[in-house]
N, C-alpha and C positions, 0 to 999 in steps of 0.2 A: 594737383590736389584732387581733381575729378578722377584721375586714374586710380589713386589710392582709395577713394571712396568706392569706386566700382569694384576694385579688388576685394575690399572689405565686405561689400554686399555679396559678391560671388562666393567668397569663403563662408559667409554666414549661411547662405543658401545651401552650400555643399554640406555643412555640418547639420543643418536641419534635415536635409534629405537623407543623410546617413542615419540620423536618429529615427526617422520614419521607416527606413529600411530595416532597422533593428527590431521593429515592433513584433515580428513573428517570434523572435527569441524571447521577448517579454511575455508573449502568450504562453510559451513553454514554462517560463518561471511562474506565471499565474496558475497554470495547470498543476504544477508541483505544489505550490502553496495551497491551492484548493484541495488537492489530493490529501495533503497533510491534515488539513482541517477535517475532511470527511473521515479519514482513518481515525482521528481522535473522537469525533462526535458519534460515529457509528459503532464505537466500542471494539474495533478490530484489535487494538492493543490489549484489551482486557484478557483475551485468551492467547493471542499470537505473539505477545511479548513477555518473556519471563520476568516475573516479579513486578509487573506493572500495577496490578491492583493493590497488593500489600504495601507498595511504596507510594501510593496515591499519585501514580504517574511519574514519579521522579526516577525515570530510567533513562540512561544515556541513549541518544538516537542510534548509536552503533548497535544496540541490541533490539531496536524496534523491529517487530514482525519477523523475528528469526525462529519462531515456533517455540514450543515448550515441551518438556518431558513430563509435565503434570498432565495426567490422563483424566478423562471424564468417563466414568463407568456407570453403566445402567443396563437395562434389559437388552440393549443393542450390542453390548460388549464394552470395550474400552477404546475410545478415540483420543487422538492427540492433535493439538493445534498445528496445522501445517506451517512450515517455514515459507512464508509468502515471498520472501526475498529471493529464495532459490526458485520457487514456482514461477513467479512473474519474470525472472531474468531470462527464462527460456521461452517466453511468449511475447508476441507482438501485441500491441494494443487491441487489434482486431481479434486475435486469438483469445485474449483475456475477456473481452466483451462476450464472445461466443461461449466461452467456458462459464462465465458468470450467469449467462442466460439459461444454461441447460443444467447447471450443477444441482444435484439433489443429494447432499451429503448426510451423514449420520449426525444425530444430536451430539452436542448441543449447538452445532453451527447453524445459525439462522440463514440458510441458503435463500429462503424466500425474501429476506431483506436485500440481498444482492440483486435478485430479480426485480425488485421494486425500484432500484436505482435507475437513473437515466443513463444512456450511453455516455453522455458527457461526464457524469459522475464517475462511472467506471473507468473512463479514459484518464480522468484526473488522478484517480487512485493508482492506476498503472504508471502514470508519469511520476508520481511521488515515490512509489515503492521501487521502481527501477532507478530513480535518482539516488537511492540509498546504496545501490549496488548489492551484489550477492554476498551473503555472509552467513555464518553458522552452519549447522549440520541439518540434514533432513530430520523430520519428526519421526519418532518411533512408529512402527507399523501398527495398524489396527489389530486389536485382539478380539476374537469372537467371544460370545457369551460363555461363561464358565471357565475362562482362562484367567488366571491370577496375574495381575500386572506386576512387573518387577519393581516399580517405584510408586511414588505417591499418586493418589487419585482423588478426584472429587466424586463422591458416590451419590448417584441419583437413585430415587426409589425404584 
């Protein structure tokens, strides 16, 4: 009887130890969930996910952050939302943090909001975006002022 009790206790401790050893994997899942939350509340999908705004956010995750062919035209020319899934797939978390810290993109991208995020925020966003995997096509190239965009644009004054 004592042997069975000792075996049960030993097995229980082994299970508990395995659960504690899995904690770093849970941190990764936590980072992905936090990144998803940040992408949502920071408005990343508003531009970088096709159809997100007009559908009130009812876009399948498979399209999230794949960029858009809807251009933003103004005195700077015409810019297109980057396919973040392709961009971040080629970057480590450290590369992404460095990129976000130094980026100064054309309007309407609020690059200054990226720079206001903490390193942990940026790493969580990287964890989420890379968890989605690469998908979609690269965004169209920037068009200089005076060049007519081939597709639809949001026109700024």
